[in-house]
C-alpha positions in Angstrom: -142.5 -119.6 -48.9 -139.4 -117.2 -48.8 -138.3 -118.5 -45.2 -138.7 -122.2 -46.7 -136.6 -121.5 -49.7 -133.8 -119.8 -47.4 -133.9 -123.1 -45.3 -133.8 -125.6 -47.8 -130.9 -123.4 -49.6 -129.1 -122.9 -46.1 -129.3 -126.8 -45.4 -127.7 -127.6 -49.3 -124.8 -125.0 -48.4 -124.2 -126.6 -45.2 -124.0 -130.0 -46.7 -121.9 -128.9 -49.4 -119.5 -127.6 -47.1 -119.5 -130.9 -44.9 -118.8 -132.8 -48.0 -116.1 -130.4 -49.1 -114.6 -130.4 -45.3 -114.7 -134.0 -45.5 -112.9 -134.4 -48.7 -110.3 -132.0 -47.6 -109.9 -133.9 -44.8 -109.0 -137.3 -46.4 -106.5 -135.6 -48.9 -102.8 -135.8 -47.5 -100.9 -133.0 -46.0 -97.0 -132.5 -46.7 -96.0 -133.9 -43.4 -98.2 -137.2 -44.3 -96.4 -137.2 -48.1 -93.1 -136.9 -46.5 -93.6 -139.7 -43.6 -94.8 -142.1 -46.6 -92.1 -141.5 -48.9 -89.0 -141.2 -46.5 -86.7 -144.4 -46.6 -87.6 -146.2 -43.4 -84.9 -149.0 -41.7 -85.2 -152.3 -44.2 -87.3 -155.0 -42.5 -84.9 -158.0 -41.5 -84.7 -160.2 -44.8 -86.0 -157.3 -47.3 -84.7 -157.9 -50.7 -82.0 -155.3 -52.5 -81.6 -156.2 -56.2 -77.8 -157.6 -56.9 -76.0 -155.5 -59.6 -77.3 -158.6 -61.7 -81.0 -157.6 -60.9 -80.0 -154.1 -61.1 -83.1 -152.2 -62.4 -82.9 -149.4 -65.2 -81.9 -145.9 -64.3 -84.8 -143.3 -64.3 -82.6 -140.4 -64.4 -83.3 -137.9 -66.9 -86.5 -137.5 -69.5 -86.2 -140.7 -71.3 -89.6 -143.1 -71.8 -88.6 -146.7 -70.6 -89.0 -149.6 -72.5 -92.0 -152.2 -71.7 -89.3 -154.7 -70.3 -87.4 -151.6 -67.9 -90.8 -150.7 -67.0 -91.8 -154.2 -65.7 -88.0 -154.2 -64.0 -88.9 -151.1 -62.4 -92.5 -152.5 -61.1 -90.8 -155.5 -59.7 -88.0 -153.9 -57.9 -91.0 -151.4 -56.1 -92.5 -154.8 -55.0 -89.8 -156.8 -54.1 -88.2 -154.0 -52.4 -90.9 -152.5 -50.4 -90.1 -149.0 -51.6 -91.3 -146.2 -49.8 -94.5 -145.0 -52.2 -97.7 -142.8 -51.7 -101.3 -142.8 -53.9 -102.7 -139.5 -54.9 -105.4 -138.5 -56.7 -105.0 -136.4 -59.3 -107.7 -135.8 -61.6 -108.0 -135.3 -65.7 -110.4 -134.6 -67.9 -111.8 -137.8 -69.8 -109.4 -138.9 -72.5 -106.9 -135.9 -71.8 -103.5 -135.5 -70.2 -104.4 -132.0 -69.0 -104.2 -131.7 -65.5 -107.8 -130.7 -64.3 -107.9 -127.3 -61.9 -109.7 -129.9 -59.4 -105.6 -131.9 -59.2 -103.9 -128.5 -58.4 -104.3 -128.4 -54.5 -103.0 -132.2 -54.5 -99.8 -131.5 -56.7 -99.1 -128.4 -55.1 -99.0 -130.5 -51.7 -97.0 -133.1 -53.6 -94.7 -130.3 -54.8 -94.5 -129.0 -51.5 -93.0 -132.1 -49.9 -90.8 -133.2 -52.8 -89.1 -129.8 -52.2 -88.9 -130.4 -48.4 -85.5 -130.9 -47.3 -86.5 -134.1 -45.4 -86.7 -135.5 -48.9 -83.7 -133.4 -50.4 -81.5 -135.2 -52.7 -84.1 -138.2 -53.4 -84.8 -139.3 -56.8 -88.7 -140.4 -57.1 -90.8 -141.7 -60.0 -94.4 -140.3 -60.8 -96.2 -143.1 -61.9 -99.3 -143.1 -63.7 -101.9 -145.4 -63.8 -105.5 -145.8 -65.4 -108.7 -148.2 -65.0 -109.3 -151.1 -67.1 -111.8 -149.3 -69.4 -110.7 -149.1 -73.2 -107.4 -150.8 -74.9 -104.6 -151.6 -73.1 -101.9 -150.2 -75.3 -104.2 -146.8 -75.1 -104.4 -146.9 -71.4 -100.5 -147.1 -71.2 -99.8 -144.2 -73.8 -102.1 -142.4 -71.7 -101.1 -143.1 -68.5 -97.5 -142.2 -69.7 -99.0 -138.3 -70.9 -100.7 -138.2 -67.7 -97.6 -138.9 -65.2 -95.3 -136.5 -67.8 -97.9 -134.1 -67.3 -97.3 -134.3 -63.6 -94.1 -134.4 -63.5 -93.2 -131.3 -65.9 -95.9 -129.3 -63.6 -94.0 -130.1 -59.7 -90.3 -129.6 -62.3 -91.9 -126.1 -63.5 -93.4 -124.9 -60.2 -91.5 -126.3 -57.5 -87.5 -126.6 -56.9 -87.4 -130.1 -58.1 -84.3 -131.0 -59.8 -85.6 -132.5 -63.6 -83.0 -135.2 -63.3 -84.5 -136.6 -60.0 -87.8 -137.1 -61.1 -89.2 -139.5 -64.0 -92.6 -139.8 -65.3 -93.5 -143.9 -66.2 -97.0 -144.7 -67.5 -98.3 -148.0 -66.4 -101.7 -147.8 -68.0 -103.9 -150.5 -66.9 -100.8 -153.1 -65.9 -101.0 -152.4 -62.1 -104.7 -152.5 -60.8 -104.9 -151.2 -57.0 -108.5 -152.5 -57.1 -108.0 -155.9 -59.4 -111.4 -156.9 -58.5 -112.9 -154.0 -59.9 -111.1 -153.5 -62.7 -113.4 -149.8 -63.8 -113.4 -148.6 -60.1 -112.0 -144.8 -60.0 -109.2 -145.8 -57.3 -107.5 -147.2 -60.3 -106.7 -144.2 -61.8 -104.2 -142.8 -59.8 -100.8 -141.2 -59.8 -98.2 -143.2 -57.6 -95.0 -141.5 -56.1 -92.1 -143.9 -55.5 -88.9 -143.0 -53.9 -86.3 -144.5 -55.9 -83.0 -143.0 -53.8 -81.7 -146.3 -52.7 -81.6 -148.0 -56.1 -80.7 -145.1 -57.9 -77.6 -144.9 -55.7 -76.8 -148.8 -56.4 
C-alpha cells in the first residue's frame, strides 16, 4: 500500500512538473519581447500619421481622455506598431499584481531596460474581458496598467516619462467571439517611439 501511494504521488508530482515546464516554455523570454518590440522597417504603403492626425502625447503620468485613448488605439492599428501581449495575473476585482505575475513582469522589465530598446517610449495597455459593466472594466484596466507601469519603473532603470499606462477595459477584446475568455485579460506593450518622435 505504501509503495502504491508513493507511485501515485510520484506520478502526480511528475504531471505537475510537466505542466509547469510546459507553461514556462510558453512564456516569452527577454529576447522574444525585444524582438517583438523593436521597430522594424516599414512595409511599403504602411500608414504614418500626418500632423493633422497626430495622436496625443503619452509622456508623463497623466490619464488619457476617452477620445485620446481611441486615437492611440487607432494609431496602433493604422501604423502597425510593434506590440507584445503578456498574461499578467491579478486577483479578482483587484489591481494588486499577483505573485504569479512577477516572473512575466521581471522579463518585461529586463527587456524594456535592455540597450536594444534604449531611448524608446512605450505604452502599457491594460485589457479586461467583457464580464461586468464597461465603465467599471475601463477603470479597473487603467488601475492594472498603472500597477504594471509602477512596478516596472520602481524595479528597473526605465525613465518614467518613457512609459505610459492606458486602460482599455473591454474595448479591444483579443477574442471578440469569446468576450469572457481569459485571453482578453491581458497587458499589451506597444512601442510608441516613432509616434512620440513626430
